[in-house]
Steps between C-alpha positions, in 0.01 A plus 500: 500500500631844412568731791469825311206670337729721296661276247733725315551858409304563183686777326226569247149372440339594171251227402298707252755619249680286244869584519813335366669526839383577850573843647814464708610191309764684296695594811460160671735204484624220721802592706627243748416140583592503866168543689260216411127545532190384315184629339171313475301607195125436520261552208147560636355621170160354413521455124700206353670729249632729776839340534804701602858483383784535749846619400824533693706812420852373451831673582473709182136594566366267230181300550544126538168315477461263795141379487135566421244468775137420428198589719492296819871417482777604734875462472781550748807653337834500678683827437729756660433830673644711216333308214197683354216321324251623237138380479293551184161404355459402133302725267263327254664514159850540640699708743489530876360725771730587785389405851819617664859455604529295818792547737534215754517566872728327750231251604295280267222705353185444300402676176125462446355584160121550485 
């Protein structure tokens, strides 16, 4: 059971505008791998087509696709304190909508998408 209600610092949340990158993403990148932590991603969307895509921002700030998460699914992702993550929604016909850039906290946190 998670001990924190605040899962991670969400640097930007913009679910209604289709953008190529999330605000704040361009200045974010992974730094060090010396403080392990974890994030638990939970997709509570109601429609089957409301899956999310989760990307790790590597040491150069480039997205690395890690997984897609469908409604009702959850996934624990081991990570490090200075490793940001990007969450997006697909747009019918192509493209993505930014949900936000997620910065892990020192303790395991939960990122709930509704």
